[in-house]
N, C-alpha and C positions, 0 to 999 in steps of 0.2 A: 504494500500500500504506500501511497504518497501522503506523508503525515507532516503537518506543521505543529510544532510545539511553541507556544507563546509563554516565555518565562518573564517573571518580574525583572525590572531593570535596576532594582536597588542594590543587588549583589551580582557578582559574576556567577556563571554556571560552569563548574561547581564553585561555591563561594571561597574566597581567600580566607575569610574569617567567619563571622556569624552568617547564617543563611540557611535555615531549615528547608524552606520551600525550594530554593535553588538547588540544594543538594539532592532532594528527591527528584526534581525535574532532570537533573544530570543523570542519575541512575536510570530513570525511565527511558530517557533518550538513548543512552548508550546500549541498553538492552534491546530496544527496538531496532537499532542499527545492526546489532549482532544477530538478530532474528532475520535480517535480510530486507527490512523495510527501507524505503527511501525517505529519510527524515530531514526536515529543515528546522533548525532551532533559531527562533527569533530571540536574541539576547544581547547583552552588552559585549563590546568588542574585546574585552579581556577574558572572555569565556573560552573554555577549552573543550572541544567535542570532536567525535568522529563523524557527526552529522554535518550537513551543510550549514554553515553559520551565517545567518542574516544579521548583520551588525545594526543595532538600533540606537546605540549610544557608544561613544568612544570607550568608556569604561563604566564600571558599576557606579550608579548615581550617588550612593551613600558615601563613597570614598573619593568622589570627584569634587574638589572645592569650587570648580567653575560651573557646576550644575546648580542652578538656582530655581528652575521651574521644571520639575519632573514631567509635567503634562506635555511639555514640548516633545520630549523623547517618546512618550507613549503615543502621542498623536502621529509622530513620524512612523512609529512601528505599525500602527493600524493603517496608515496610508500605504505603506509598503505591502502589508498583507492584502489590502484591497487590490493592489496591482497584480499580485501573484496568486490570488485565490483560486483561479481556474486550474492551477497546477496541482492542487491538493485534493485527495479523496476525503480527508477529514482534518479538521483543525481541533487541536486540544489546547485549551487555554487554562492558564494558571493565574489569571489577572483579576480574579473576583468578578466584578460586574462591568468593567469599563468597555469591554469589547462587544457585549451582547447586542446593543442596538445596531451596530454595523454588521455583525455577522448574520443577523437575522435577514439582512437584505442582500447578502452576497451569494446566496443560492449555493452554499457549500455546507455539508454537514459539519456540526461542531458540538463538542462537549466541553464542560467547564468543571474542573476540580476546584472545590472551595477549600482553601487551606486556612482561612482565617475565621473569625467569629461570625456566626450568622444569627445571633440572638440580639442584634442591635434593634432598639425600639422603633426606629424609623424605617427599617427594612420591610417589615411586614406590610406596612401601609402602601408601599409602592410596588410590592412584588407582583401582584396580580396584573397591575397596569403595564409594567415594564419587562418583567422577566418570566412570565408564566409559561411561555412556549419553549423556553430553552431547556436543554437536557443537562443534568448535573451529575457529577460523580462525587460521592461522599467518601471520606477517609475512614469512617466507621459508621455503623448503623445508628449508633447513639447520636452522632452529629446531626442527623436529620430532624431531631425532635423539634427544634424551633421553627422549622419550615416543612411540616409534613405535606403541605400542598404542592411542593416543588415536584417537577418531573425527574425523579431520581432514576437514572439509567442503570446504576449499579454502585457497589462499594469496592474500592480498591485500597486496601490498607497500605500505609507507608511501610516499606520494608527496606532492608539494606542488602547489598551483595553478600552472597552466602559466606565468602571467606574474607570479608573486610576486617572483621574484628573477631577476637577469640575471648571466650569467658575466662576470667581469672577467679578461681575458687579459693585462693589464699586471701584471707582477710587483710585489708590494707590499713585498717585502724582509723579510717575517716570516711565521711560521706561527701558526696559531690553534688553541686547544683550547676547545671550547664544550660546555657541558653541566653535569655534576655531579661534584664531587670525591668519589670513592669508589674502593675497591680494584678493583671490576669494570670501571670505566671506564679505568683505567690511566694516570693523569696522569704517573706517573714514567716510563713508557715514552715518552710524548710528549716529555717533557723530554730524555730520552736521545737520541731520534731527532733533535730539533732541534739538540742539541749536536753530534751526528755530522754533520749537514748544515751546521753552522756558520751557522745562521740563528737570529735571535731568536724567542722564543715568547711569545705573549700568551695568558694563560689567563683566560677569562671563564666562570665557573662558580659555582654555589651550593655551600655546605657545610652539609649537614644536621647537626643536633645529634649524631645517631648516628655521623657520620663526622668530627666535630671532632677527636677524639683522633688519628685516622688522619692528618688534614691536618697537625696540629701535629707529629706524629712523622716522617711520611714525605715530605710534600710541601713544607711550609714551609721546611725547611732547604735545599731546592734552589732557592729563589727568591732572586734577587739584585737584582731591580728594574730590571735593564738587559737582560741576555740572556734572562732568564726573568721575566716580569712577570705578577703576579696582579691582574686588574682587578676581580674580584668578579662578583656576579650581574648579568646584563644584562636589559634590558626587552624589550618586544615587538619582533618583527621589523618 
């Protein structure tokens, strides 16, 4: 099949640092290529892939100090997709909702994997009007609960390549929090659980500008550099 993968432009594919969605898109894209499909990846220019790379921004937007308006890059991405739409059998988007109005009119089959929150209060009110005809992929059956009326085409759980990591059954003497510092990730809960278990906690996570005040107010006071240690953002796996 001729498949287009639309990746977020915030991070490279795969990401150099943080980037859960981009990492999953990379694994999926590479596996599709290995299966013999003709895949085109729409992503930032610092991405690495065996698929055909359609560059939509010079580099990952979050790491580009010259990028001040991400909608410019996404608009360029969708414009390029419109030019190439007839070359694809299916488009698989990971952009949440941005692409749906355009793809509904391009006469090419498309599906959308929703990687972010779908329990937002203003989403339900506009869903029937704007997105009701689109097909969606959930990352778990439980994810569907806030939008049971959506056209769920299936569930594809996030997975990792079989031999990427190996379990270590030898206790290391500490717990780890990996990801992003934000209220919905619950770092305070992780700290509370580590304290209850009487185990040190190492936090390796990025802090976006939008979450900086939350970090300073809610999380930083709980860091002591010994039992609760903040390492900062980590690199590739």
